[in-house]
C-alpha positions, 0 to 999 in steps of 0.5 A: 463526481462522488467523494469516496468517504472514509479514511485509509492509509496507503503504504509501500516498502522498499527492501535491502535484499530478498528477505522480508525483514530488510525494509530500508524505506517506507512510504505512507500516504494518508487518505481522508474522504477522497483526498490524499492529505499527506505523504511521508517517506522514511529511510530505515536502517535494516537490522542487517546492513546487507544490500542486494545489488539488484534491489539497490539498482531498483530503488537507488538506496545503499548502505551509506544512505541508511547508516544514520537512519532509525531502525524500524521500531522507531519509525513504527512508533511514530506511525502505529497509533495513526495506522491502527484501525485504518484501512491499509492500501498497498499495491501488490499487498501480499508483498507489503503486508508480508514485509510489515508482518515479518518486520514487526515480528522480527522486533517482537512488536504487535501487529496492528488490527486493520483491514487491507486492500490490494490495489492490484486486485482493485485495478483489475476489477475496475479496468479489466481490459488493461493489458497491465496493472503494475503501478507505473502503468496505472499511474500513466493511464490515470495521469498520476505523477510517479517517481517510481520505487521511491516509497513515498511517491509509490504510496501516494500513487497507490492511494490515488489509484485506489480512489480512482478505482473506487470511483470507476466501480461506482463506490461511495466509500471503501466500505462498499468494496464487498459489493464488487466481489472483492474481499478485504484482507485482514491483519491483526495480532491473532493472524492475517488473511489475504485480500481476494478478488472473488467473482465479479458481480454483473457490471452496472453503469457508473453514475457520475454525480 
């Protein structure tokens, strides 16, 4: 089996309400050369303690659970240097990168400079015949343990899905993603661009080493 080279970080946010600045939990999974080497989950106290009942029903987090939790700047301070420059992975990255961007901006914090990949896009390219590419369906398909909508577990599953998809597409590292037709997104202090699927090249037989 080919070891997927390179370093990445998978992230997942849960939000208190419909706004992108209401992160109440952040999951982080650190990836080193084909392995998830550590997972973290941080409760976050949103600036506005307004929890939508719909959101709480999904992730189970309520105002009293985060009343004594740090706000985002304190959580980010412990992560910023380790995230900076790494490839970010997120399942439905449009949402998680949006939460990251809007929350950083809300607190007047600089955006990191990182490329990012959406593992939904990767999974659709790797397993085009699957009827669904949601996180829980892919976890079931790949035999990945998942405590869904707990941010740490979601982030770890995202990282493992990315590694499995890279293997399925015959990549030796995430840096080869361009040859699949996928274009990574980019977040940086000057702006951002989305991760795009692009046109898939002809599929080559996968070589198992």
